C-alpha positions as a printed Julia matrix, in Angstrom:
309×3 Matrix{Float64}:
   0.21    0.22   -0.27
   1.2     3.58   -0.84
   1.22    6.76    0.27
   0.15    9.08   -1.5
   1.02   13.2    -0.22
  -0.45   15.98   -1.6
   1.89   16.65   -3.79
   1.76   13.02   -5.53
  -1.74   13.92   -6.19
  -1.02   16.91   -7.37
   1.05   15.18   -9.94
  -1.94   12.32  -10.73
  -4.38   14.64  -11.71
  -2.13   16.43  -14.09
  -1.4    13.26  -16.34
  -6.09   13.31  -15.95
  -6.3    16.6   -16.9
  -4.25   19.97  -18.74
  -2.89   20.98  -15.14
  -0.02   23.19  -15.25
   2.58   20.78  -12.77
   5.03   23.25  -12.17
   1.78   25.25  -10.55
   0.96   23.64   -8.82
   4.48   21.48   -7.3
   6.86   24.1    -7.42
   5.91   28.14   -7.53
   2.76   27.18   -5.41
   4.28   23.93   -3.39
   4.44   26.34   -0.03
   1.2    28.48   -0.06
  -2.03   28.06    0.5
  -2.85   27.28   -2.7
  -0.71   24.3    -2.59
  -2.21   22.72    0.4
  -6.77   22.95   -0.74
  -7.77   22.83   -3.64
 -11.27   22.05   -5.05
 -12.71   20.45   -8.22
 -16.08   19.16  -10.32
 -16.07   15.37   -9.99
 -17.34   14.95  -13.74
 -14.34   16.49  -14.94
 -11.93   15.0   -12.61
 -13.11   11.94  -12.59
 -14.88   11.47  -16.53
 -13.35   11.25  -19.52
 -16.63   10.77  -22.47
 -17.95    7.11  -21.67
 -14.48    5.74  -19.25
 -14.25    6.68  -15.79
 -10.77    7.02  -13.98
 -10.67    4.52  -10.78
  -9.46    5.68   -7.44
  -7.1     3.7    -6.08
  -7.33    2.12   -2.85
  -4.49    3.64   -0.46
  -3.95    6.12    2.77
  -3.41    9.83    2.1
  -1.64   12.83    3.77
  -4.23   15.11    3.82
  -7.42   15.38    4.23
  -9.64   15.77    2.04
 -13.68   16.32    1.56
 -16.25   14.88   -0.84
 -19.8    15.23   -2.15
 -21.24   12.72   -3.95
 -23.86   12.61   -6.15
 -24.57    9.51   -8.45
 -24.3     5.41   -6.78
 -21.24    4.48   -6.13
 -19.35    1.37   -3.67
 -17.15    2.93   -0.81
 -14.13    1.08    0.34
 -12.88    1.87    4.07
 -10.5    -0.2     6.46
 -12.47   -3.37    6.08
 -15.7    -1.55    5.34
 -17.88   -1.71    2.57
 -20.59    1.55    1.91
 -22.83    1.83   -0.59
 -23.54    5.48   -1.72
 -27.29    4.71   -4.25
 -28.06    8.6    -4.84
 -26.05   11.49   -2.76
 -23.28   11.41   -0.25
 -20.47   12.98    1.62
 -17.7    11.58    2.46
 -15.09   12.95    5.11
 -11.11   11.4     3.97
  -8.71   10.93    7.15
  -4.98   10.46    6.66
  -5.75    7.83    9.58
  -7.86    5.66    7.23
  -6.75    4.25    3.89
 -10.25    4.05    0.86
 -11.44    4.5    -2.02
 -14.9     4.95   -4.3
 -15.73    2.86   -6.85
 -18.88    4.39   -9.11
 -21.28    1.78  -10.19
 -22.43    4.36  -13.2
 -21.78    6.82  -15.59
 -24.07    9.3   -14.3
 -21.48   10.85  -11.9
 -21.53   14.53  -10.05
 -20.26   16.09   -7.11
 -17.66   18.28   -5.91
 -14.32   17.1    -3.83
 -12.01   19.54   -1.95
  -8.29   18.8    -0.62
  -6.51   20.25    2.25
  -4.08   19.89    4.07
  -3.96   19.78    8.42
  -0.91   22.41    7.92
  -4.08   25.06    5.81
  -6.91   24.54    8.29
  -4.41   24.65   11.68
  -4.11   28.59    9.71
  -7.44   29.22   11.27
  -7.86   32.18   13.92
 -10.2    30.03   15.64
  -7.5    27.61   16.76
  -9.06   24.47   16.13
  -7.48   20.89   15.74
  -9.08   18.6    13.04
  -7.84   15.54   14.56
  -9.78   16.95   17.81
 -12.95   17.41   15.99
 -15.8    14.81   16.34
 -15.95   13.6    12.73
 -12.92   12.9    12.49
 -12.67   10.45   15.3
 -12.09    6.61   15.1
 -15.97    5.81   16.34
 -17.61    8.92   13.63
 -19.14    7.49   10.31
 -17.46    8.1     7.27
 -19.93    8.35    4.82
 -23.26    9.95    4.61
 -26.81    9.75    2.57
 -28.01   12.46    1.74
 -31.36   13.7     0.98
 -31.86   16.16   -1.95
 -32.06   19.02    0.3
 -28.75   18.34    1.96
 -27.11   17.75   -1.09
 -28.21   21.01   -2.73
 -27.25   23.09    0.23
 -23.85   21.77    0.12
 -23.28   21.8    -3.06
 -24.29   25.36   -2.72
 -20.8    25.45   -0.02
 -18.59   23.95   -2.84
 -18.84   26.25   -5.65
 -19.01   29.46   -3.63
 -15.37   28.28   -2.66
 -14.99   27.08   -7.03
 -15.64   31.19   -7.64
 -13.4    32.47   -4.22
 -10.38   30.27   -5.15
 -10.17   31.95   -9.41
 -10.67   35.3    -7.35
  -8.49   37.91   -6.68
  -9.53   38.36   -2.92
  -6.65   39.65   -0.73
  -8.21   36.89    1.45
  -9.52   34.6     0.21
  -7.55   31.89    1.97
  -9.47   33.25    5.36
 -12.76   33.04    3.58
 -12.06   29.59    2.37
 -11.23   27.86    5.72
 -13.82   29.5     6.77
 -16.06   27.29    3.88
 -14.27   24.03    4.39
 -15.25   24.25    8.22
 -18.76   25.26    7.04
 -18.68   21.49    5.46
 -16.97   19.71    8.48
 -19.65   21.23   10.84
 -22.49   20.59    8.34
 -21.6    17.52    8.17
 -21.35   17.06   11.7
 -25.31   17.9    12.32
 -26.15   15.12    9.73
 -25.84   12.86   13.05
 -27.08   14.3    15.84
 -25.03   14.12   18.07
 -25.68   14.1    22.31
 -25.43   17.51   24.41
 -21.31   17.41   25.39
 -23.13   18.97   28.75
 -24.84   15.8    29.39
 -21.58   13.48   27.52
 -18.58   15.1    29.59
 -18.16   12.72   32.35
 -14.68   10.97   33.92
 -15.62    8.21   31.89
 -16.37    9.27   27.96
 -13.44   11.34   29.72
 -11.24    8.61   29.95
 -12.5     6.06   27.23
 -11.9     9.7    24.91
  -8.95    9.35   25.85
  -7.75    5.84   25.12
  -9.44    5.96   22.35
  -6.8     8.77   21.73
  -3.52    7.09   22.36
  -4.73    4.27   20.77
  -5.03    5.92   17.43
  -2.2     7.98   17.74
  -0.23    4.97   16.95
  -1.73    4.29   13.75
  -1.31    4.58   10.66
   1.65    1.94   10.45
   3.47    4.5     7.4
   6.99    2.64    7.19
   9.01   -0.81    9.08
  10.75    2.2    11.5
   7.8     2.83   13.14
   6.55    0.33   15.52
   3.31    1.12   18.32
   4.45    1.9    21.4
   1.7     1.07   24.11
   0.46   -2.51   23.28
  -1.04   -3.46   26.62
  -3.9    -2.73   28.76
  -1.41   -1.84   31.64
   0.61    0.08   28.85
  -2.54    2.35   28.53
  -2.61    2.43   32.0
   0.09    3.56   32.47
  -0.29    6.24   30.08
  -3.55    7.55   31.58
  -1.89    7.21   35.44
  -4.7     5.44   35.82
  -5.26    1.77   37.69
  -5.46   -0.92   35.36
  -9.29   -2.34   36.48
 -10.15    0.83   36.76
  -9.95    1.3    32.99
 -11.16   -1.54   31.99
 -14.21   -0.65   34.19
 -14.63    2.32   32.11
 -14.57    0.8    28.69
 -16.62   -1.04   29.21
 -19.16    0.74   30.68
 -18.97    3.12   27.38
 -18.08    0.39   24.69
 -18.62   -3.28   25.83
 -15.42   -4.17   25.08
 -12.7    -5.14   27.26
  -8.82   -2.62   27.2
  -7.74   -5.79   25.67
 -10.26   -6.42   23.18
 -10.18   -2.85   22.05
  -6.57   -2.88   21.4
  -6.07   -6.33   19.78
  -8.86   -5.85   17.5
  -7.46   -2.36   16.62
  -4.46   -3.91   15.94
  -5.56   -7.53   13.92
  -7.28   -4.53   11.45
  -4.08   -3.23   11.01
  -2.07   -6.29   10.71
  -4.92   -7.46    7.83
  -4.18   -3.46    6.05
  -0.47   -4.32    6.44
  -0.65   -7.46    4.97
  -2.95   -6.31    1.85
  -1.75   -3.08    0.69
   1.93   -3.51    1.99
   5.03   -5.75   -0.17
   6.44   -5.82    3.51
   7.76   -9.79    4.65
   5.51  -10.63    7.66
   8.73  -10.96   10.43
   8.49   -6.76    9.46
   4.52   -6.43    9.84
   5.03   -7.96   13.24
   8.04   -6.15   14.08
   6.13   -2.72   13.57
   2.99   -3.69   15.95
   4.69   -4.75   18.82
   5.81   -8.77   18.32
   9.44   -9.8    19.48
   8.41  -14.01   17.88
   7.28  -13.98   13.91
   5.58  -17.28   15.47
   3.52  -14.52   18.66
   2.73  -12.49   16.09
   0.94  -15.24   13.52
  -0.71  -17.53   16.27
  -2.73  -13.88   17.21
  -3.24  -13.41   13.31
  -4.71  -16.98   13.27
  -6.3   -16.25   16.96
  -8.18  -13.41   14.87
  -9.04  -14.13   11.79
  -8.92  -18.2    11.5
  -6.19  -17.16    9.2
  -2.32  -17.23    8.83
  -0.98  -14.18    8.36
   0.15  -16.13    4.69
  -2.67  -17.34    3.54
  -4.64  -13.77    4.66
  -2.17  -11.99    1.82
  -2.86  -14.44   -0.29
């Protein structure tokens, strides 16, 4: 599995369109244009009746896609069908792609980096937003009215990007935030006053510590927190209390959650990289390949090599 950077993305679009590669990668690579852009899906992915299929990879940038038309979305180990229209909030943490299931496709998508949004005067951290949490939905179905509302935001972004307004990137950041907040309202969340308590804080911190270790992007990167005791020590609480909290909030034990996430990453690495099994075992914190093989077989009923093949 490859990791696609924003530069790789621009190289790809310049092979599909008449965009000038130097315009994006040389003269504009350090400013906001190199970190944000918006595209019309019909123009970007289609040439006549021939579709251009998206590759299944991790990407270092964020992407919000407004999709009109029947599509199949694949992410992590899940598959979701978009029947008419939907919106997808892609994060660097999760490899994904969506595959058109018909020739009638429309919509928009924007790409941006963490650095682009971090320049917002709000001081927000994008990975702290609810829509980018591990428990959030990745893709949302839209009604016709919801689609039209979001399409209007994309059209404003497209118009603004080509304008001469001196502060257009500040305005574009606001439009991105409007998209994110619109997405977060698609699935109503409980009032913060009802959910912010000691148990939920511990659970959220635990999930953050766990997810911060992923994705594994090279063989020199290894997870540092693997056992329930590791996480309890990092959180400064007793292991029994951590187990109790997670059972209450998730219905699963610390071991079940951690091992499930490691197994999920193992499946991704086996399918999407050429690393050998010993390398994958190492990055996932196993001292012996045999230990990793036994762990993987316990969670999937297959050996790592059988799963890969």
